[in-house]
C-alpha positions as CSV (number, residue, x, y, z in Angstrom):
1,X,101.9,78.3,101.0
2,X,99.4,77.6,103.8
3,X,96.4,78.4,101.5
4,X,95.6,76.5,98.3
5,X,95.0,79.0,95.5
6,X,95.6,76.3,92.9
7,X,92.5,74.3,93.5
8,X,90.0,74.5,90.7
9,X,86.5,74.7,92.3
10,X,83.5,74.0,90.3
11,X,81.2,76.9,90.8
12,X,78.5,75.9,88.3
13,X,75.0,75.2,89.5
14,X,75.4,77.6,92.5
15,X,73.5,80.5,90.9
16,X,76.8,82.1,90.2
17,X,76.5,85.2,88.0
18,X,80.0,84.5,86.7
19,X,79.3,80.8,85.7
20,X,75.6,80.1,85.5
21,X,74.1,82.8,83.3
22,X,76.0,82.5,80.1
23,X,72.9,82.1,77.9
24,X,71.1,85.0,79.6
25,X,74.2,87.2,78.8
26,X,74.4,86.1,75.2
27,X,77.4,83.9,75.7
28,X,78.0,80.2,74.7
29,X,77.7,77.7,77.6
30,X,81.3,76.5,77.0
31,X,82.9,79.9,77.3
32,X,85.5,80.1,80.0
33,X,84.3,83.0,82.3
34,X,87.0,85.5,83.3
35,X,84.8,88.6,83.4
36,X,83.0,89.8,86.5
37,X,85.2,90.9,89.4
38,X,84.8,88.1,91.8
39,X,87.5,85.5,92.6
40,X,87.5,81.7,92.1
41,X,89.0,81.2,95.6
42,X,87.4,80.2,98.8
43,X,87.3,82.9,101.5
44,X,89.5,82.7,104.6
45,X,88.6,79.9,107.0
46,X,87.8,82.4,109.8
47,X,85.0,83.8,107.6
48,X,83.5,80.4,106.8
49,X,83.6,79.4,110.4
50,X,81.8,82.6,111.5
51,X,79.1,82.1,108.9
52,X,78.7,78.5,109.8
53,X,78.2,79.5,113.5
54,X,75.5,81.9,112.4
55,X,73.9,79.3,110.1
56,X,73.7,76.7,112.9
57,X,72.2,79.3,115.3
58,X,69.2,79.3,112.9
59,X,67.7,82.7,113.6
60,X,68.3,85.3,110.9
61,X,66.5,88.4,112.2
62,X,67.2,92.1,111.7
63,X,70.8,92.9,112.7
64,X,73.2,95.8,113.1
65,X,76.8,96.2,114.2
66,X,78.3,97.4,117.5
67,X,81.4,99.3,118.5
68,X,83.7,96.3,117.9
69,X,82.7,96.2,114.2
70,X,83.8,99.8,113.7
71,X,86.9,99.2,115.7
72,X,87.9,96.3,113.4
73,X,87.3,98.4,110.3
74,X,89.2,101.3,111.7
75,X,92.1,99.1,112.6
76,X,92.3,97.8,109.1
77,X,92.5,101.3,107.6
78,X,94.9,102.5,110.3
79,X,97.2,99.6,109.8
80,X,97.2,99.3,106.0
81,X,96.7,103.0,105.0
82,X,97.6,105.1,108.0
83,X,94.2,106.6,108.0
84,X,91.9,106.7,111.1
85,X,88.3,107.3,110.4
86,X,85.8,108.4,113.1
87,X,82.9,106.2,114.1
88,X,80.3,108.9,113.3
89,X,81.5,109.1,109.7
90,X,80.5,105.5,108.9
91,X,77.4,104.7,106.9
92,X,76.9,101.0,106.0
93,X,75.3,100.2,102.7
94,X,74.6,97.0,100.7
95,X,77.2,98.0,98.1
96,X,79.4,100.7,96.7
97,X,77.3,101.4,93.6
98,X,74.2,101.7,95.9
99,X,76.2,104.4,97.8
100,X,77.2,106.2,94.6
101,X,73.6,106.3,93.5
102,X,72.6,107.8,96.9
103,X,75.4,110.4,96.6
104,X,74.2,111.4,93.1
105,X,70.7,111.9,94.4
106,X,71.8,113.7,97.6
107,X,74.2,116.2,96.0
108,X,73.0,116.9,92.5
109,X,69.8,117.7,90.8
110,X,68.4,116.2,87.6
111,X,70.2,117.5,84.6
112,X,73.4,118.5,86.5
113,X,76.8,117.2,85.6
114,X,78.6,114.3,87.2
115,X,82.2,113.8,86.0
116,X,83.8,110.4,85.3
117,X,87.1,109.4,83.6
118,X,86.6,106.8,80.9
119,X,87.4,104.0,80.2
120,X,86.0,103.3,83.7
121,X,83.8,100.9,85.6
122,X,80.6,101.1,83.6
123,X,78.0,101.2,86.5
124,X,79.3,104.8,87.1
125,X,77.9,105.9,83.7
126,X,74.8,103.8,84.0
127,X,73.9,105.1,87.5
128,X,74.4,108.7,86.5
129,X,72.1,108.3,83.5
130,X,69.5,106.3,85.4
131,X,69.2,109.2,87.8
132,X,68.7,111.7,85.0
133,X,72.0,113.5,85.5
134,X,74.4,114.5,82.7
135,X,77.3,112.2,82.4
136,X,80.4,114.3,81.8
137,X,83.5,112.4,80.6
138,X,87.1,113.6,80.9
139,X,88.9,110.6,79.3
140,X,92.1,109.2,80.6
141,X,95.1,109.5,78.3
142,X,97.2,106.5,77.4
143,X,100.9,107.4,76.9
144,X,103.8,104.9,76.6
145,X,101.6,102.1,78.0
146,X,100.4,104.0,81.1
147,X,97.3,106.0,81.7
148,X,97.2,109.5,83.2
149,X,94.5,112.0,84.0
150,X,94.1,115.0,81.7
151,X,93.8,117.8,84.3
152,X,93.4,120.5,81.6
153,X,90.5,118.7,80.0
154,X,89.1,117.9,83.4
155,X,89.0,121.6,84.4
156,X,87.4,122.6,81.1
157,X,84.7,120.0,81.5
158,X,84.0,121.0,85.1
159,X,83.6,124.6,83.9
160,X,81.6,124.0,80.8
161,X,79.2,121.5,82.3
162,X,79.0,123.1,85.8
163,X,80.0,119.8,87.3
164,X,78.8,119.3,90.9
165,X,80.2,115.8,91.6
166,X,83.2,113.8,90.5
167,X,83.4,110.0,90.8
168,X,87.0,108.9,91.3
169,X,88.0,105.3,90.7
170,X,91.0,104.6,92.9
171,X,92.7,102.2,92.2
172,X,91.3,102.5,88.7
173,X,89.2,99.8,87.1
174,X,89.8,98.7,84.4
175,X,93.2,100.3,83.6
176,X,94.8,99.3,86.8
177,X,96.4,102.7,87.8
178,X,97.2,103.3,91.4
179,X,97.1,107.1,91.6
180,X,100.0,108.7,93.3
181,X,99.4,111.1,96.2
182,X,100.6,114.0,93.9
183,X,98.0,113.1,91.2
184,X,95.3,113.0,93.8
185,X,96.4,116.3,95.3
186,X,96.1,117.9,91.9
187,X,92.6,116.5,91.4
188,X,91.7,117.7,94.9
189,X,92.9,121.2,94.1
190,X,90.6,121.3,91.0
191,X,87.6,120.1,93.0
192,X,88.3,122.7,95.7
193,X,88.7,125.5,93.2
194,X,85.3,124.7,91.6
195,X,83.5,123.4,94.7
196,X,83.1,119.9,93.3
197,X,82.3,117.0,95.7
198,X,84.3,113.8,95.3
199,X,82.9,110.3,95.6
200,X,86.0,108.1,95.8
201,X,85.4,104.4,95.0
202,X,88.3,102.6,96.7
203,X,87.0,99.1,96.6
204,X,90.2,97.7,95.1
205,X,92.5,99.5,97.5
206,X,94.0,96.4,99.1
207,X,95.5,95.2,95.8
208,X,98.7,97.0,94.7
209,X,101.8,95.5,93.1
210,X,105.4,96.0,94.0
211,X,106.3,99.1,96.0
212,X,103.2,101.0,95.0
213,X,101.0,102.2,97.8
214,X,97.4,103.3,97.8
215,X,96.5,106.7,99.2
216,X,93.1,107.0,100.9
217,X,91.7,110.2,99.3
218,X,90.4,111.9,102.5
219,X,93.7,111.2,104.2
220,X,95.3,113.9,102.0
221,X,94.0,116.9,103.9
222,X,91.1,117.8,106.3
223,X,89.8,120.1,103.5
224,X,89.5,117.3,101.0
225,X,88.1,115.0,103.6
226,X,85.4,117.5,104.2
227,X,84.2,117.2,100.5
228,X,84.7,113.5,100.1
229,X,82.4,110.5,100.2
230,X,84.7,107.5,100.6
231,X,83.4,104.2,99.4
232,X,85.0,101.0,100.7
233,X,84.1,97.4,101.1
234,X,85.6,94.0,101.9
235,X,84.0,92.4,98.9
236,X,86.9,92.5,96.4
237,X,89.6,91.9,99.0
238,X,88.0,88.8,100.5
239,X,85.5,87.6,97.8
240,X,82.4,88.6,99.7
241,X,80.4,90.4,97.0
242,X,77.3,88.3,97.4
243,X,77.0,89.1,101.1
244,X,76.4,92.8,100.3
245,X,78.1,95.0,102.9
246,X,80.0,98.2,102.2
247,X,81.5,100.8,104.6
248,X,81.0,104.4,103.4
249,X,82.7,107.3,105.2
250,X,81.3,110.8,105.1
251,X,83.3,113.2,107.4
252,X,81.2,116.3,106.8
253,X,78.2,116.2,109.1
254,X,75.8,118.1,106.8
255,X,76.7,115.9,103.9
256,X,76.4,112.8,106.0
257,X,72.8,113.8,106.9
258,X,72.1,114.3,103.2
259,X,73.5,110.8,102.4
260,X,71.4,109.2,105.1
261,X,68.3,110.9,103.8
262,X,69.0,109.7,100.2
263,X,69.4,106.2,101.5
264,X,66.3,106.4,103.6
265,X,64.4,107.4,100.5
266,X,65.1,104.0,98.9
267,X,63.4,102.3,101.8
268,X,66.6,100.3,102.6
269,X,67.2,99.5,106.3
270,X,69.3,96.9,108.1
271,X,72.4,95.5,106.6
272,X,72.7,91.7,105.9
273,X,73.8,90.1,109.1
274,X,76.0,87.6,107.2
275,X,77.8,90.4,105.5
276,X,78.5,92.2,108.7
277,X,79.9,89.1,110.3
278,X,82.0,88.2,107.3
279,X,83.4,91.7,107.0
280,X,84.5,91.7,110.7
281,X,85.9,88.2,110.6
282,X,87.9,88.9,107.4
283,X,89.4,92.1,108.7
284,X,90.2,90.5,112.1
285,X,91.7,87.2,110.9
286,X,92.2,87.4,107.1
287,X,95.6,89.1,107.0
288,X,97.7,85.9,106.4
289,X,95.2,84.7,103.7
290,X,95.4,88.1,101.9
291,X,99.2,88.1,102.0
292,X,99.4,84.8,100.3
293,X,96.6,85.7,97.8
294,X,98.6,88.8,96.7
295,X,101.6,86.6,96.1
296,X,99.4,84.3,94.0
297,X,98.0,87.3,92.0
298,X,101.5,88.7,91.4
299,X,102.6,85.3,90.0
300,X,99.5,85.1,87.9
301,X,100.2,88.5,86.5
302,X,103.7,87.6,85.6
303,X,102.5,84.5,83.9
304,X,100.0,86.4,81.8
305,X,102.6,89.0,80.9
306,X,105.0,86.1,79.7
307,X,102.2,84.4,77.7
308,X,101.1,87.7,76.0
309,X,104.7,88.5,75.0
310,X,105.5,85.0,73.8
311,X,102.2,83.6,72.3
312,X,99.8,86.5,71.6
313,X,101.1,88.5,68.7
314,X,99.2,91.8,68.2
315,X,98.1,92.0,71.9
316,X,99.7,94.2,74.5
317,X,99.2,94.1,78.2
318,X,98.7,97.4,80.0
319,X,100.7,96.6,83.1
320,X,98.4,97.0,86.2
321,X,99.7,98.8,89.3
322,X,96.7,97.5,91.3
323,X,93.5,95.4,91.2
324,X,93.3,91.8,89.9
325,X,91.9,92.9,86.6
326,X,94.1,93.1,83.5
327,X,93.5,95.4,80.6
328,X,94.5,93.9,77.2
329,X,95.1,96.1,74.2
330,X,94.0,94.4,71.0
331,X,94.0,97.5,68.8
332,X,97.0,96.4,66.7
333,X,94.9,93.5,65.4
334,X,92.7,96.1,63.6
335,X,89.5,94.3,64.3
336,X,86.0,95.7,64.2
337,X,83.9,95.2,67.3
338,X,82.1,92.3,65.7
339,X,85.5,90.7,64.6
340,X,86.9,91.2,68.1
341,X,83.9,89.4,69.6
342,X,84.3,86.6,67.2
343,X,87.9,86.2,68.1
344,X,87.3,86.2,71.9
345,X,83.9,84.6,72.2
346,X,83.5,82.3,69.3
347,X,87.0,81.3,68.4
348,X,88.8,81.4,71.8
349,X,85.6,80.5,73.8
350,X,86.4,83.1,76.4
351,X,83.9,85.3,78.4
352,X,85.7,88.5,79.1
353,X,84.5,92.1,79.6
354,X,84.9,93.8,76.2
355,X,86.5,97.2,76.5
356,X,83.7,99.2,74.9
357,X,81.6,98.5,78.0
358,X,83.8,100.9,79.8
359,X,83.2,103.7,77.3
360,X,84.2,104.5,73.7
361,X,87.8,104.9,74.9
362,X,87.8,101.2,75.7
363,X,87.1,100.0,72.1
364,X,89.8,97.6,71.1
365,X,90.5,96.4,74.6
366,X,89.4,93.5,76.8
367,X,89.4,93.1,80.6
368,X,90.4,89.8,82.0
369,X,90.1,88.7,85.7
370,X,93.3,86.9,86.9
371,X,91.9,86.0,90.3
372,X,91.7,82.3,89.5
373,X,93.8,79.2,89.7
374,X,96.8,79.0,87.4
375,X,95.3,76.1,85.5
376,X,92.3,78.3,84.6
377,X,94.6,81.0,83.4
378,X,96.7,78.5,81.4
379,X,93.5,77.3,79.7
380,X,92.5,80.9,78.9
381,X,95.9,81.8,77.4
382,X,96.0,78.5,75.4
383,X,92.5,79.2,74.0
384,X,93.4,82.8,73.0
385,X,96.7,81.7,71.5
386,X,94.9,79.0,69.5
387,X,92.3,81.5,68.2
388,X,95.1,83.9,67.1
389,X,96.9,81.1,65.4
390,X,93.7,80.2,63.6
391,X,93.2,83.8,62.5
392,X,96.8,84.0,61.2
393,X,96.4,80.8,59.2
394,X,93.1,81.9,57.7
């Protein structure tokens, strides 16, 4: 490989949320952090070079993007997903959750229903409740080690709670599903039938395994594009989360105006200049880096699968179809939430995202981030195997 994804980089004392705030998050200082969804890999060299150029220039005033920025983003989506957005659809925001919050305020009123599918990325629920809307849950169904949507339940929840907005997680975090085009079409039909708008969070779209492909939701049909707010960002793909730039596409002109107004109401203005530069550099020159990264992640996933089967009795891996987040099923261990925390945090000294964070349906699960050097994963698996051995010997 041209790029070194095996190098262990010490991120401590860099104000890293992942590494430097254990005590503030109620974790022991020696817990190995594999929780929040950023990677322990350096960004592509082209991104670093562009940021170094800006840094040396030494003036960090208000910035915006020109046509070449949009052309770069458009080319990425055209090349990778056969979808061609129009320039006027683009709204740039500091993050996807920021955009979701704006959509909630723009298209629903206090007390109205917003639908999610738990277990799911917990800021969805938090943002709905923080904006005084009703959080309506249509849980995913786990069958034979694979999750599916329950369209019958989803339709009933839409009718009963008069749902106005649906937040789709695609690919799904934390369960790792890459929804098929047919599944997305079925969801789209429901939303059209009941006039529900769709906010599609596709921040993990560049990570799929094997022959699976990601379908950009508004690419399905012009009718669905007209009722979709598509949320994208380079942050997961190229490890740029701290630079805070997202690309949100709203094809419907009236809804685009409503989104812009909701953003204006926050007082937020110009996007971080470093984020804009990093996004453009990554999409222009990061292809080779990403190809090798995905090979590394596939190998990491295979390693974790092998260790789970060989050394972690009572734990099952829900095989991810996408993302670099792995959903571990610990329910066969029959642990209470306190006992599960003791096993993971106190005995194994691991800092993961416990499943209940993603909703009640996540109880008994843990989410682990595999976007790290193999040595880090080996240490994590060794710690967990040791903790299980200790538990079995007790």
